[in-house]
N, C-alpha and C positions, 0 to 999 in steps of 0.2 A: 504493499498500501503501498502513497506515495505521504500521506503525512506521519506514516513514522521510517522514513527514511533522511526530509527534510528537520531539522531543528527548525521547528515555524515560531519565529517572533511575533510577528504579526504580520495576522488577517487584516485589519481593523482600519478602515479607510481614511484616508490623511487629511489636514485639516482645511478645505476650502476655503476662501477668503475671495469675497465678491464686494469693487465697491462700483463706481459714476466710475463714468467716464475720467482722467485725468487731464488737463489742458496746461499744457508747458510753452514758453518763448518757440516761436519759428527757431528760437537758432541752438535747441535743446531737440531734446525727442523726437517732439512733432507731437499726435495727437496718439493715446495708450488706451486702449478699448482692456474692458474690463474680458477677464472670460463671464461665458454663459456659464451658469450655473449648471443648467439640465444637459449636458453637454461635458465638464467633469465627468470624470468616473473613476472611483475608486484603483490604487493602486494596489498590487498583492504582491507582497514579496515574501521571500523561505530563505536560510541559511541552508547550503551545503554544506555537510563535513570530512574534512578526509580523513578523520577517522573508522567512520563510516559509511565509506562511497555507494554505492550504487554506476548502473550504465542503462535500467531497461524505465529513468524515470520521463513524464510525461514532461515537458516544461513548459511545455502553451501557457496554461495556466498565470503564469506567473511574468508580470512587469521585471522582479530584476529577480535573481538567486546574488547573495551574500558564499561567496566562497568563505570558509573560518578552518584554521587560522594563518597568516602572516607573526611573526614573532620580532618584534626589533633587538639587535645585541645596544652593549652596549655604547658599541660606535655608531649607531640610528641604520643599521647595514638589516637586512630581512631574517630571517632562518628561518624552515619549516619547523614542526610541531613531528610529520614525517616526510620520512626518507622520499616515497612518491609524491608527494607532494604537490609536486612544478606540472608534472606531470598531468593531474587529477585536471588541476587545472587551468591546464593548457585544455584539454578535450572538454571541459565543461565549456569551456568560451565558445569550445566546434560546435560541442551542443544546439548551445545557446543561442548562435547565431544562423544555426541552419535552418529554419524560416528567416528567408528573407521580409516576407510579406510584413513581419507581427518582429522581429525578434528578442528575445528574454537578455536583458542588461545583465549581469553578472559584474558584480564590484568585489575589492577582497578586500576583509574583514583585516584592519591589526592591530593586536594586540590582544585581549577579550580572554575571560574566563583566567587561569593563572600567569597567561602572556599580556597579563594591562599593571606591569611592575610603575 
């Protein structure tokens, strides 16, 4: 099952603010229109953890996947908490971007859990 594979942090919609159109001087940004609240949809995001990888996931329901975790060292370089994490990340990005019409974004989570020293 998909949700047992991904550690789901939050499937709650992000807050959307609507405001009237803002007017700026013509030398500035011009006329900025507020988004139509009826056209805004919630973002669906989840974690993909490197210590329990799965290859048969349907990523299409997700807008973004957070890959967990890269760990910063004392020199601000990033290391991995599992030996094959970099390879897993590359495969995840490839799979997430395979749907060219609606690709799923992949973000690298840095720190987290015991890596947040």
